[in-house]
DSSP file (Angstrom, degrees, kcal/mol; ACC not computed):
  #  RESIDUE AA STRUCTURE BP1 BP2  ACC     N-H-->O    O-->H-N    N-H-->O    O-->H-N    TCO  KAPPA ALPHA  PHI   PSI    X-CA   Y-CA   Z-CA
    1    1 A M              0   0    0      0, 0.0     2,-0.5     0, 0.0   126,-0.1   0.000 360.0 360.0 360.0 123.5  127.1   97.6  104.2
    2    2 A S        -     0   0    0     25,-0.1     2,-0.4   125,-0.0    25,-0.1  -0.667 360.0-171.4 -87.0 127.2  123.9   96.1  105.5
    3    3 A N        -     0   0    0     23,-0.5    25,-3.4    -2,-0.5     2,-0.4  -0.947  12.8-143.7-116.3 138.9  120.9   98.4  106.1
    4    4 A R  E     -a   28   0A   0     -2,-0.4    44,-2.8    23,-0.2    45,-1.0  -0.864  11.3-167.9-112.6 136.4  117.8   97.1  107.9
    5    5 A L  E     -ab  29  49A   0     23,-2.5    25,-2.8    -2,-0.4     2,-0.6  -0.973   9.7-152.1-119.9 131.3  114.2   98.1  107.3
    6    6 A L  E     -ab  30  50A   0     43,-2.3    45,-2.7    -2,-0.4     2,-0.6  -0.927   9.2-162.1-103.9 120.3  111.3   97.2  109.6
    7    7 A V  E     -ab  31  51A   0     23,-2.5    25,-2.6    -2,-0.6     2,-0.7  -0.908   5.8-171.2-104.8 114.3  108.0   97.0  107.7
    8    8 A I  E     +ab  32  52A   0     43,-2.5    45,-2.2    -2,-0.6     2,-0.3  -0.911  29.1 129.0-111.7 108.8  105.0   97.2  110.1
    9    9 A D        -     0   0    0     23,-2.2    47,-0.1    -2,-0.7    23,-0.1  -0.928  46.1-150.8-159.0 131.2  101.7   96.4  108.5
   10   10 A D  S    S+     0   0    0     45,-0.6     2,-0.6    -2,-0.3    23,-0.1   0.644  76.1  90.5 -82.1 -13.3   99.0   94.0  109.6
   11   11 A A     >  -     0   0    0      1,-0.2     4,-2.9     2,-0.0     5,-0.3  -0.747  69.9-148.6 -86.7 118.9   97.8   93.3  106.0
   12   12 A N  H  > S+     0   0    0     -2,-0.6     4,-2.4     1,-0.2     5,-0.2   0.892  94.6  46.6 -53.8 -47.4   99.7   90.3  104.5
   13   13 A L  H  > S+     0   0    0      2,-0.2     4,-2.4     1,-0.2    -1,-0.2   0.935 114.7  45.6 -65.2 -46.9   99.6   91.5  100.9
   14   14 A H  H  > S+     0   0    0      1,-0.2     4,-2.8     2,-0.2     5,-0.2   0.923 113.5  50.4 -61.7 -43.5  100.6   95.1  101.7
   15   15 A R  H  X S+     0   0    0     -4,-2.9     4,-2.4     1,-0.2    -1,-0.2   0.915 110.9  49.0 -61.3 -43.2  103.4   93.9  104.0
   16   16 A A  H  X S+     0   0    0     -4,-2.4     4,-2.2    -5,-0.3    -1,-0.2   0.911 112.7  47.4 -63.5 -42.7  104.7   91.5  101.4
   17   17 A I  H  X S+     0   0    0     -4,-2.4     4,-2.4     2,-0.2    -2,-0.2   0.931 112.7  48.5 -64.8 -45.4  104.7   94.2   98.7
   18   18 A L  H  X S+     0   0    0     -4,-2.8     4,-2.4     1,-0.2    -2,-0.2   0.878 110.5  51.9 -64.0 -37.4  106.5   96.7  101.0
   19   19 A C  H  X S+     0   0    0     -4,-2.4     4,-2.3    -5,-0.2    -1,-0.2   0.922 109.7  49.1 -62.9 -43.5  109.1   94.1  101.9
   20   20 A R  H  X S+     0   0    0     -4,-2.2     4,-2.2     2,-0.2    -2,-0.2   0.904 111.3  49.2 -63.1 -41.8  109.8   93.4   98.3
   21   21 A I  H  X S+     0   0    0     -4,-2.4     4,-1.5     2,-0.2    -1,-0.2   0.913 110.6  51.4 -64.0 -42.5  110.1   97.2   97.6
   22   22 A G  H  <>S+     0   0    0     -4,-2.4     5,-2.4     1,-0.2    -2,-0.2   0.898 109.3  49.7 -60.9 -41.2  112.5   97.5  100.5
   23   23 A E  H ><5S+     0   0    0     -4,-2.3     3,-1.6     1,-0.2    -1,-0.2   0.909 108.8  52.0 -64.0 -41.9  114.6   94.7   99.2
   24   24 A K  H 3<5S+     0   0    0     -4,-2.2    -1,-0.2     1,-0.3    -2,-0.2   0.793 105.6  56.3 -64.9 -26.6  114.8   96.2   95.8
   25   25 A A  T 3<5S-     0   0    0     -4,-1.5    -1,-0.3    -5,-0.2    -2,-0.2   0.467 128.6 -98.9 -83.9  -1.1  115.9   99.5   97.5
   26   26 A G  T < 5S+     0   0    0     -3,-1.6   -23,-0.5     1,-0.3     2,-0.3   0.629  77.2 133.9  99.3  15.0  118.8   97.5   99.0
   27   27 A F      < -     0   0    0     -5,-2.4     2,-0.6    -6,-0.1    -1,-0.3  -0.664  59.2-127.5 -96.5 151.5  117.6   96.8  102.5
   28   28 A E  E     -a    4   0A   0    -25,-3.4   -23,-2.5    -2,-0.3     2,-0.4  -0.900  44.2-147.1 -84.5 121.3  117.6   93.7  104.6
   29   29 A V  E     -a    5   0A   0     -2,-0.6   -23,-0.2   -25,-0.2   -25,-0.1  -0.792  22.8-170.6-107.8 136.2  113.9   93.7  105.5
   30   30 A M  E     -a    6   0A   0    -25,-2.8   -23,-2.5    -2,-0.4     2,-0.3  -0.991  17.4-147.8-119.1 122.9  112.2   92.4  108.6
   31   31 A P  E     -a    7   0A   0      0, 0.0     2,-0.4     0, 0.0   -23,-0.2  -0.644  12.4-172.1 -91.7 149.0  108.4   92.2  108.6
   32   32 A A  E     -a    8   0A   0    -25,-2.6   -23,-2.2    -2,-0.3     3,-0.0  -0.981  10.6-172.3-138.8 127.5  106.1   92.8  111.5
   33   33 A A  S    S+     0   0    0     -2,-0.4     2,-0.3   -25,-0.2   -25,-0.1   0.478  70.7  25.0 -96.2  -4.6  102.3   92.1  111.4
   34   34 A S  S  > S-     0   0    0      1,-0.1     4,-2.4   -25,-0.1     5,-0.2  -0.947  82.1-102.0-152.0 168.3  101.4   93.5  114.8
   35   35 A F  H  > S+     0   0    0     21,-0.4     4,-3.0    -2,-0.3     5,-0.2   0.929 121.0  52.3 -58.6 -45.9  102.4   96.0  117.5
   36   36 A D  H  > S+     0   0    0      1,-0.2     4,-2.2     2,-0.2    -1,-0.2   0.903 110.0  46.8 -62.2 -42.6  103.8   93.1  119.6
   37   37 A E  H  > S+     0   0    0      2,-0.2     4,-2.3     1,-0.2    -1,-0.2   0.928 114.0  48.9 -63.2 -44.2  106.0   91.8  116.7
   38   38 A A  H  X S+     0   0    0     -4,-2.4     4,-2.9     1,-0.2     5,-0.2   0.919 110.4  50.7 -61.8 -43.8  107.2   95.3  116.0
   39   39 A A  H  X S+     0   0    0     -4,-3.0     4,-2.1     1,-0.2    -1,-0.2   0.914 110.1  49.9 -60.8 -43.4  108.0   95.9  119.6
   40   40 A K  H  X S+     0   0    0     -4,-2.2     4,-1.1    -5,-0.2    -1,-0.2   0.928 114.1  44.3 -61.3 -46.1  110.0   92.7  119.9
   41   41 A L  H  X S+     0   0    0     -4,-2.3     4,-1.5     1,-0.2     3,-0.2   0.902 112.4  51.8 -66.9 -41.3  112.0   93.4  116.8
   42   42 A L  H  < S+     0   0    0     -4,-2.9    -1,-0.2     1,-0.2    -2,-0.2   0.866 111.4  47.0 -64.7 -35.9  112.7   97.1  117.8
   43   43 A R  H  < S+     0   0    0     -4,-2.1    -1,-0.2    -5,-0.2    -2,-0.2   0.744 113.8  49.6 -76.0 -22.0  113.9   96.0  121.2
   44   44 A A  H  < S+     0   0    0     -4,-1.1     2,-0.3    -3,-0.2    -2,-0.2   0.700 118.6   2.0 -91.6 -21.4  116.2   93.3  119.7
   45   45 A G  S  < S-     0   0    0     -4,-1.5     2,-0.3    -5,-0.1    -1,-0.1  -0.936  70.5 -92.5-157.8 176.5  118.0   95.2  117.0
   46   46 A E        -     0   0    0     -2,-0.3     2,-0.4    -3,-0.1    -3,-0.0  -0.762  30.3-164.4-101.5 145.6  118.7   98.4  115.2
   47   47 A F        -     0   0    0     -2,-0.3    28,-0.2    -5,-0.1   -42,-0.2  -0.970  20.0-152.2-129.5 145.1  116.9   99.6  112.0
   48   48 A D  S    S+     0   0    0    -44,-2.8     2,-0.3    -2,-0.4   -43,-0.2   0.573  85.3   6.4 -89.6 -11.7  117.9  102.2  109.5
   49   49 A C  E     -b    5   0A   0    -45,-1.0   -43,-2.3    26,-0.2     2,-0.4  -0.960  61.4-154.2-165.4 150.9  114.2  102.9  108.6
   50   50 A V  E     -bc   6  77A   0     26,-1.8    28,-3.2    -2,-0.3     2,-0.4  -0.999   3.8-158.2-130.6 133.6  110.7  101.9  109.6
   51   51 A T  E     -bc   7  78A   0    -45,-2.7   -43,-2.5    -2,-0.4     2,-0.4  -0.934  20.4-166.3-105.1 140.0  107.6  101.9  107.5
   52   52 A L  E     -bc   8  79A   0     26,-2.7    28,-2.4    -2,-0.4     2,-0.3  -0.976  18.7-153.2-137.3 121.7  104.4  102.0  109.6
   53   53 A D        -     0   0    0    -45,-2.2    28,-0.2    -2,-0.4    26,-0.0  -0.723  19.6-139.9 -83.1 140.7  100.8  101.4  108.8
   54   54 A L  S    S+     0   0    0     -2,-0.3     7,-3.3    26,-0.3     2,-0.6   0.711  87.7  62.7 -77.9 -19.6   98.5  103.4  111.1
   55   55 A S  E     +E   60   0B   0      5,-0.2   -45,-0.6     6,-0.1     5,-0.2  -0.921  55.1 168.8-111.4 113.8   96.0  100.6  111.6
   56   56 A L  E >   -E   59   0B   0      3,-2.1     3,-1.2    -2,-0.6     2,-0.7  -0.370  54.7-100.6-119.4  52.2   97.4   97.5  113.2
   57   57 A G  T 3  S+     0   0    0      1,-0.3    -1,-0.2   -23,-0.1   -23,-0.1  -0.563 106.5   5.2  71.0-112.0   94.3   95.5  113.9
   58   58 A D  T 3  S+     0   0    0     -2,-0.7     2,-0.3    -3,-0.1    -1,-0.3   0.461 130.1  59.9 -86.7  -0.4   93.5   96.0  117.6
   59   59 A R  E <  S-E   56   0B   0     -3,-1.2    -3,-2.1     3,-0.0     2,-0.3  -0.869  79.3-122.9-124.2 158.8   96.3   98.5  118.1
   60   60 A A  E >>  -E   55   0B   0     -2,-0.3     3,-1.5    -5,-0.2     4,-0.6  -0.766  17.8-126.2-102.1 147.3   97.0  101.9  116.5
   61   61 A G  H >> S+     0   0    0     -7,-3.3     4,-1.5    -2,-0.3     3,-0.9   0.799 107.4  69.8 -59.5 -29.3  100.2  102.9  114.7
   62   62 A V  H 3> S+     0   0    0     -8,-0.4     4,-1.8     1,-0.3    -1,-0.3   0.797  90.2  62.1 -61.7 -26.6  100.6  105.9  117.0
   63   63 A E  H <> S+     0   0    0     -3,-1.5     4,-1.9     2,-0.2    -1,-0.3   0.859 100.5  53.0 -65.0 -34.6  101.4  103.4  119.8
   64   64 A V  H <X S+     0   0    0     -3,-0.9     4,-2.9    -4,-0.6    -2,-0.2   0.895 105.0  55.2 -65.7 -39.1  104.4  102.3  117.8
   65   65 A L  H  X S+     0   0    0     -4,-1.5     4,-2.1     1,-0.2    -2,-0.2   0.911 106.4  50.5 -60.1 -41.3  105.4  106.0  117.6
   66   66 A H  H  X S+     0   0    0     -4,-1.8     4,-2.2     2,-0.2    -1,-0.2   0.915 111.2  48.5 -62.3 -42.2  105.3  106.2  121.4
   67   67 A L  H  X S+     0   0    0     -4,-1.9     4,-2.3     2,-0.2    -2,-0.2   0.926 109.2  52.7 -62.5 -44.8  107.5  103.0  121.6
   68   68 A L  H  <>S+     0   0    0     -4,-2.9     5,-2.8     1,-0.2    -1,-0.2   0.875 109.6  50.1 -58.8 -37.4  110.0  104.5  119.1
   69   69 A S  H ><5S+     0   0    0     -4,-2.1     3,-1.2     3,-0.2    -1,-0.2   0.918 108.3  52.1 -65.7 -44.1  110.2  107.6  121.2
   70   70 A V  H 3<5S+     0   0    0     -4,-2.2    -2,-0.2     1,-0.3    -1,-0.2   0.885 112.2  44.9 -61.4 -40.1  110.8  105.5  124.4
   71   71 A I  T 3<5S-     0   0    0     -4,-2.3    -1,-0.3    -5,-0.1    -2,-0.2   0.403 113.5-120.5 -87.4   5.1  113.7  103.6  122.8
   72   72 A K  T < 5 -     0   0    0     -3,-1.2     2,-0.3     1,-0.2    -3,-0.2   0.868  41.2-176.0  61.4  41.2  115.0  106.9  121.3
   73   73 A Y      < +     0   0    0     -5,-2.8    28,-0.3    -6,-0.1    -1,-0.2  -0.532  10.9 174.1 -69.5 129.2  114.8  105.8  117.7
   74   74 A Q        +     0   0    0     -2,-0.3    -1,-0.1    26,-0.1     3,-0.1   0.529  40.3 100.2-117.4  -9.9  116.2  108.5  115.4
   75   75 A A  S    S-     0   0    0    -28,-0.2    26,-0.5     1,-0.2   -26,-0.2  -0.236  85.9 -68.8 -75.8 168.7  116.2  107.0  111.9
   76   76 A P  E     - d   0 101A   0      0, 0.0   -26,-1.8     0, 0.0     2,-0.4  -0.229  42.8-159.6 -62.2 144.1  113.5  107.9  109.3
   77   77 A I  E     -cd  50 102A   0     24,-2.2    26,-3.0   -28,-0.2     2,-0.6  -0.995   1.6-161.5-124.2 125.7  109.9  106.7  109.8
   78   78 A I  E     -c   51   0A   0    -28,-3.2   -26,-2.7    -2,-0.4     2,-0.5  -0.939   8.9-149.0-111.5 116.3  107.6  106.5  106.8
   79   79 A I  E     -c   52   0A   0     -2,-0.6    27,-3.4    24,-0.3     2,-0.5  -0.734  14.2-173.2 -82.8 125.7  103.9  106.3  107.5
   80   80 A I  E     +f  106   0C   0    -28,-2.4     2,-0.3    -2,-0.5   -26,-0.3  -0.964  24.0 147.2-122.3 111.4  102.1  104.3  104.9
   81   81 A S  E     -f  107   0C   0     25,-1.9    27,-1.7    -2,-0.5   -28,-0.1  -0.985  55.7-145.4-151.1 152.7   98.4  104.5  105.3
   82   82 A G        +     0   0    0     -2,-0.3     3,-0.1    25,-0.2    -1,-0.1   0.294  68.9 119.7 -94.2   5.7   95.0  104.5  103.7
   83   83 A A  S    S-     0   0    0      1,-0.1    25,-0.1     2,-0.1    -2,-0.1  -0.226  77.0 -83.0 -68.7 161.0   93.7  106.9  106.5
   84   84 A E    >>  -     0   0    0      1,-0.1     4,-2.0    23,-0.1     3,-0.6  -0.233  41.0-109.4 -61.3 153.8   92.4  110.3  105.7
   85   85 A D  H 3> S+     0   0    0      1,-0.2     4,-2.9     2,-0.2     5,-0.2   0.869 118.2  57.0 -53.9 -40.6   95.0  113.1  105.2
   86   86 A A  H 3> S+     0   0    0      1,-0.2     4,-2.1     2,-0.2    -1,-0.2   0.877 106.7  49.1 -61.7 -37.8   93.9  114.8  108.5
   87   87 A V  H <> S+     0   0    0     -3,-0.6     4,-2.2     2,-0.2    -1,-0.2   0.923 112.8  47.0 -67.1 -44.5   94.7  111.6  110.4
   88   88 A C  H  X S+     0   0    0     -4,-2.0     4,-2.4     2,-0.2    -2,-0.2   0.918 112.2  50.2 -63.2 -43.1   98.1  111.2  108.8
   89   89 A E  H  X S+     0   0    0     -4,-2.9     4,-2.2     1,-0.2    -1,-0.2   0.900 110.8  49.1 -63.0 -40.8   98.9  114.9  109.4
   90   90 A E  H  X S+     0   0    0     -4,-2.1     4,-2.4    -5,-0.2    -1,-0.2   0.888 110.1  51.5 -65.1 -39.0   97.9  114.5  113.1
   91   91 A T  H  X S+     0   0    0     -4,-2.2     4,-2.7     2,-0.2    -2,-0.2   0.905 109.5  49.5 -64.8 -41.6  100.1  111.4  113.4
   92   92 A V  H  X S+     0   0    0     -4,-2.4     4,-2.4     2,-0.2    -2,-0.2   0.911 109.8  52.1 -62.4 -42.0  103.0  113.3  111.9
   93   93 A R  H  X S+     0   0    0     -4,-2.2     4,-2.0     2,-0.2    -2,-0.2   0.930 110.6  47.5 -60.3 -45.5  102.4  116.1  114.4
   94   94 A I  H  X S+     0   0    0     -4,-2.4     4,-1.3     1,-0.2    -2,-0.2   0.929 111.1  52.0 -60.7 -45.2  102.4  113.7  117.3
   95   95 A G  H  <>S+     0   0    0     -4,-2.7     5,-2.4     1,-0.2    -1,-0.2   0.882 108.8  49.8 -59.9 -39.2  105.6  112.0  116.0
   96   96 A K  H ><5S+     0   0    0     -4,-2.4     3,-1.6     1,-0.2    -1,-0.2   0.867 106.6  54.3 -70.0 -35.0  107.4  115.4  115.8
   97   97 A T  H 3<5S+     0   0    0     -4,-2.0    -1,-0.2     1,-0.3    -2,-0.2   0.771 106.6  53.8 -67.4 -22.7  106.3  116.3  119.3
   98   98 A L  T 3<5S-     0   0    0     -4,-1.3    -1,-0.3    -3,-0.2    -2,-0.2   0.320 120.6-114.3 -88.9   7.2  108.0  112.9  120.3
   99   99 A N  T < 5 +     0   0    0     -3,-1.6     2,-0.2     1,-0.2    -3,-0.2   0.840  64.7 151.7  62.3  37.0  111.2  114.1  118.5
  100  100 A L      < -     0   0    0     -5,-2.4     2,-1.2    -8,-0.1    -1,-0.2  -0.652  53.8-118.3 -96.4 156.9  110.9  111.4  115.9
  101  101 A N  E     +d   76   0A   0    -26,-0.5   -24,-2.2   -28,-0.3     2,-0.4  -0.680  42.5 178.9 -95.0  79.7  112.2  111.6  112.3
  102  102 A L  E     -d   77   0A   0     -2,-1.2   -24,-0.2   -26,-0.2     2,-0.1  -0.706  14.5-152.0 -90.6 132.5  109.0  111.3  110.3
  103  103 A C        -     0   0    0    -26,-3.0   -24,-0.3    -2,-0.4     3,-0.1  -0.369  45.1 -68.0 -85.8 172.9  109.1  111.5  106.5
  104  104 A T        -     0   0    0     -2,-0.1    -1,-0.2     1,-0.1     0, 0.0  -0.469  65.0-105.1 -61.0 129.3  106.1  112.7  104.4
  105  105 A P        -     0   0    0      0, 0.0   -25,-0.2     0, 0.0    -1,-0.1  -0.217  27.3-138.6 -59.2 148.7  103.3  110.2  104.8
  106  106 A V  E     -f   80   0C   0    -27,-3.4   -25,-1.9    -3,-0.1     2,-0.1  -0.949  17.3-138.7-110.9 119.9  102.7  107.9  101.8
  107  107 A P  E     -f   81   0C   0      0, 0.0     4,-0.3     0, 0.0   -25,-0.2  -0.441  29.3 -88.0 -78.0 151.7   99.1  107.2  100.9
  108  108 A K  S    S+     0   0    0    -27,-1.7     2,-0.1   -25,-0.1     3,-0.0  -0.826 111.0  57.8 -93.1 141.3   97.7  103.8   99.9
  109  109 A P  S    S-     0   0    0      0, 0.0     2,-0.2     0, 0.0   -28,-0.1   0.480  99.3-137.1 -67.5 143.0   97.6  102.7   97.2
  110  110 A V        -     0   0    0     -2,-0.1     2,-1.2    -4,-0.1    -2,-0.1  -0.497   8.2-128.8 -79.8 136.4  101.3  103.2   97.3
  111  111 A D     >  -     0   0    0     -4,-0.3     4,-2.3    -2,-0.2     5,-0.2  -0.758  29.8-163.6 -78.5  99.0  103.2  104.6   94.3
  112  112 A L  H  > S+     0   0    0     -2,-1.2     4,-2.5     1,-0.2    -1,-0.2   0.853  80.8  49.1 -62.6 -40.2  105.7  101.8   94.4
  113  113 A S  H  > S+     0   0    0      2,-0.2     4,-2.1     1,-0.2    -1,-0.2   0.905 112.2  48.9 -68.7 -38.7  108.5  103.4   92.3
  114  114 A A  H  > S+     0   0    0      2,-0.2     4,-2.3     1,-0.2    -2,-0.2   0.903 112.5  48.7 -65.4 -40.2  108.4  106.6   94.3
  115  115 A L  H  X S+     0   0    0     -4,-2.3     4,-2.8     2,-0.2     5,-0.2   0.919 109.6  51.8 -65.4 -42.9  108.6  104.6   97.6
  116  116 A R  H  X S+     0   0    0     -4,-2.5     4,-2.3     1,-0.2    -2,-0.2   0.906 110.6  48.9 -60.0 -41.6  111.5  102.5   96.2
  117  117 A E  H  X S+     0   0    0     -4,-2.1     4,-2.1     2,-0.2    -1,-0.2   0.909 111.6  49.1 -64.6 -42.2  113.3  105.8   95.3
  118  118 A S  H  X S+     0   0    0     -4,-2.3     4,-2.2     1,-0.2    -2,-0.2   0.928 112.5  47.4 -62.8 -45.2  112.7  107.2   98.8
  119  119 A L  H  X S+     0   0    0     -4,-2.8     4,-2.7     1,-0.2    -1,-0.2   0.881 109.3  53.8 -64.5 -37.9  113.9  104.1  100.5
  120  120 A A  H  X S+     0   0    0     -4,-2.3     4,-2.4    -5,-0.2    -1,-0.2   0.899 109.1  49.1 -63.6 -39.7  117.0  104.0   98.2
  121  121 A R  H  X S+     0   0    0     -4,-2.1     4,-2.4     2,-0.2    -2,-0.2   0.919 111.4  49.2 -63.9 -43.2  117.8  107.6   99.3
  122  122 A I  H  X S+     0   0    0     -4,-2.2     4,-2.4     2,-0.2    -2,-0.2   0.912 110.9  50.5 -62.6 -41.9  117.4  106.7  102.9
  123  123 A R  H  X S+     0   0    0     -4,-2.7     4,-2.4     1,-0.2    -2,-0.2   0.921 110.0  49.9 -61.6 -43.9  119.6  103.7  102.5
  124  124 A Q  H  X S+     0   0    0     -4,-2.4     4,-2.2     1,-0.2    -1,-0.2   0.902 110.8  49.3 -62.7 -40.8  122.3  105.8  100.8
  125  125 A Q  H  X S+     0   0    0     -4,-2.4     4,-2.3     2,-0.2    -1,-0.2   0.900 110.1  51.1 -64.3 -40.0  122.1  108.3  103.7
  126  126 A A  H  X S+     0   0    0     -4,-2.4     4,-2.3     2,-0.2    -2,-0.2   0.900 108.7  52.2 -63.6 -40.0  122.4  105.5  106.2
  127  127 A D  H  X S+     0   0    0     -4,-2.4     4,-2.4     2,-0.2    -2,-0.2   0.930 110.0  48.4 -59.7 -46.0  125.5  104.2  104.4
  128  128 A L  H  X S+     0   0    0     -4,-2.2     4,-2.2     1,-0.2    -2,-0.2   0.896 111.0  50.1 -63.3 -40.3  127.1  107.6  104.5
  129  129 A Q  H  X S+     0   0    0     -4,-2.3     4,-1.5     2,-0.2    -1,-0.2   0.897 110.8  49.6 -64.7 -40.2  126.4  108.0  108.2
  130  130 A K  H  X S+     0   0    0     -4,-2.3     4,-1.0     1,-0.2    -2,-0.2   0.891 110.4  50.4 -66.1 -39.0  127.9  104.5  108.9
  131  131 A L  H  < S+     0   0    0     -4,-2.4     3,-0.4     1,-0.2    -2,-0.2   0.900 108.5  52.4 -64.6 -39.8  131.0  105.4  106.9
  132  132 A A  H  < S+     0   0    0     -4,-2.2    -1,-0.2     1,-0.2    -2,-0.2   0.823 113.2  44.2 -65.3 -31.3  131.4  108.7  108.9
  133  133 A R  H  < S+     0   0    0     -4,-1.5    -1,-0.2    -5,-0.1    -2,-0.2   0.605  89.7 108.9 -88.2 -12.5  131.2  106.7  112.2
  134  134 A A  S  < S-     0   0    0     -4,-1.0     2,-0.1    -3,-0.4    -3,-0.0  -0.374  77.9-108.5 -68.4 140.0  133.6  103.9  111.1
  135  135 A P              0   0    0      0, 0.0    -1,-0.1     0, 0.0    -2,-0.1  -0.386 360.0 360.0 -66.8 147.0  137.0  103.9  112.7
  136  136 A V              0   0    0     -3,-0.1    -2,-0.1    -2,-0.1    -3,-0.0   0.433 360.0 360.0 -88.2 360.0  139.8  104.9  110.5
């Protein structure tokens, strides 16, 4: 069963590392380096999880949250950021007011094994949900 992960991060190295971790957790991974790339991918297909950096060059990650709300995205969103705790907490608060499924933020530098375990759990939950919706 194929599960898709969208990795949104403008830093090439971080994006590559997060993509590799997502693949090891069993996802088909799609990278996005900007708000515009992420918006295009989100409008074109479904994802079982999104990782989101809060700083996307000239755009803010919170703008992606607004887009996710508009398209009624319900799967888990993991904020991965080097921003201060207060900024991450405020972003989570905004996401929850938008009725989004935000996970506990992950600080940079990322604990790669912990992130891989979290993504593997999300993938397993997505598999179970797909099985429950499959016709008999």
